[in-house]
N, C-alpha and C positions, 0 to 999 in steps of 0.2 A: 503493499501498500504502500503511493506516496506519500508526503506531509499535507499537498492541495485535498487531496482526498480524502484525509483523517480531519483537516480540517470544514470541510464539507458535509462531514457525519457530523459534525459538531455542531454545525448551523442545523442542521438536519434534525437534532435531536429536537422534544418537544419539550414547552417549559415544565417546571414541576407547577401543580396547582400552589395557590396561594394560599398560606395556614393563615388560622386566625393568628391575632397578636396575643401574645403572651404563652403559646403552645411551644415556641421554643422560645430560649436565649437569643439574641445577635450574637452573642460570642458563637455558638454552634453552626450557626449559619455561614459566617464568617472564614468557621474550622472547613465547613463541607466545601468552600468555594477554594478555597484554598489549596485542599485536596484535591480536585478536582483539576487545578490548573495546572499542580503539582504533577500531577499525571498524563496530563498533554506534554510536558513541558520534557517528562522521562520518556515518551514515546517518539517524538522530535529527537532528543539525544540518540535513541538506539536506532533512528533509525536513520541519521548524518554518520553511524557507525559503521553499519551495512553498507551507507557510501562509499565510506575508504577504503574498507577491505573489499570489496568487490571490482575496485579498481587493481588490487594489489596483485603483480606478475604471477600465473601461475608458473609448471613448471615449464609448457612448453617455447613459453616468451625466448625468441631470439636464438631458436636451434632448428636444425633441419628436418622436415617431414618428410618421410619416404616412401615412394610406394610400392611396396612388397610384391613379390612373386603372386600373391594372391588378389591382387586388386582387378577386383572385377569390370572395368570399365578400361576399353581397348585406350580410350583416348589419355587415359591417366598414368598407365602401365609404363614403367620407368620413370617417372615424374619426380624431381627433386624441388621442394619448396621452404623458401625460407620464411619463419612464422615471426610478425614484425610483433604482434599484439595476443598474448592472451592471459586472460583473465576471466573472473567470476561472469563477466559479459559476454561472454563468446571471446570468439580469434579470427585474426586475418592473417594472411600470406600469401607471398608471390613465389609462382613457379620460377626458377631460378638457372635450367638447363633446356630451355624451348624458344632458344634465338630466331628471329625473323630474316626473312630471306632479303640477302641484300642492304645489310644494315637498317633493314626496319626495325619497329618494336617489337620483342618475343610476345610469346603469350604466358601472359603471366597469372590468367584464372578466367574461369567463366562468369562470374558475375563482373556487371558494366564493363563490357568488352573493348568501349570506347575511351575509358579513362586510361589516362598514360602515368604510370609512375620509373623513377630510376631509383636503383639501389647503385650507391657509390663510395667510395674509397673518402675517408676523413680529413685528408690532405687537401681537400676545397671545400668550403662549407658556405651555404649561402643561407639569406635569412628564415628562408622556404626549408631549409633541410631540419629533417628532425634525424638527430644524432643518436646515436643506438652506441654507449661509449663501450658497453660489457661485450660486443661481437664487433664493436671497430668501423663498423659502416653506419652510414645513415641511409636515408629515402626521402626524394622529395615525390608531390603530387601533382599532377596538371600540365597542362601542356607548355603552359609559359614558363613553370619553375624549371621545367624539365629539357627545355631548348636553353635557358639562362647556362645552367650547366652545362651542356655539352658548348658550349661560347665563352666557358670558362677560361681567363688565361691567369695561371697556368691553368692546363686542364686537369680534373684529377686522375690520378694513376691510375685507377681502374672505376667504370660505371658498366651499367645495363641496364636498357630501357621498355619497359614490355607494360603491355595492356590489358586490361584486367585483374581481378582478383580472386582468391579463394576465401569465403566467409564459411563463420559457424557460431548457431549461436550458442548458449546456456550449454555445456558439457557436448554438447554434438562429438567435437575433436574429440574428447576422450571416448568416446562411443565407437568414432571410427579406427580410430588407433584401439581398443579390444576387440572390433571385429575382426583386426587381422590386414587391414583394406593398407594401413599404413604404419610406420613405426618413427618413433621419435628418436633422432638421433643428434648426439651433441654435435656443436657449432664449429668449425674450424676455417679461420677465415682465408688462411692460405688454401685451405683445398678451394673454397668458393671461388678467390680471386687468380688462382695460377691454373685450373685445371678446364680445359677445352670440354664446353658444354655435352657431346656426346661423349666424353668419359666421367664426366661429374656423375651420375647413378653411382657405377662401379666404382669409382672412389667415397662414399660417403658410405659406402658398404666394409670398409676398413675403419672407419670411426666406430668410438664408441657409442651403445646402443643405452637409452634409457630405458626403466620401467617406469609406468606412473605411481605415484605414490600417492595423488589424492582421488 
């Protein structure tokens, strides 16, 4: 329940019937009001805390997600993804081993296939860059930001441009991993930036696999 819903519920509650004067002392009425007010404040505080923890990164964030041999979809077989975000609200990832022909943007994922992204090394950072310091790379979104990155002087040592992305709702990524279609693999920046795309799927199989603990 959101805070606005909670407030709407409070507004919708019927007002208590008026009590004859003298039935209850004023102190009791004040105490009842303060008790109700304190309950609402406590509920709002707990809701705020839940929002904070829902944004905390989960195990998949900034890892490789690798299609297994059991992947049932032919279009996703041998795909390697980099997970940009993984928290209790869901997950978002970009495919990193499906380059486009003749320098065109590669396949990033099936969601919003016209939206463009670039993953890049952090030797160059734009105002639009979302740096992922623990992974040693950053991401920009949008055609204008990608064009700025490609024309930057000096240019980043490494970058890839893709269109579209992968997205999961709450707990859906964990379900996909548990089903055996994907496996979570530890991230290695050198493997990503120095391995040719056709060999990346094989290279990620040499990295440590992670077992879900949440």
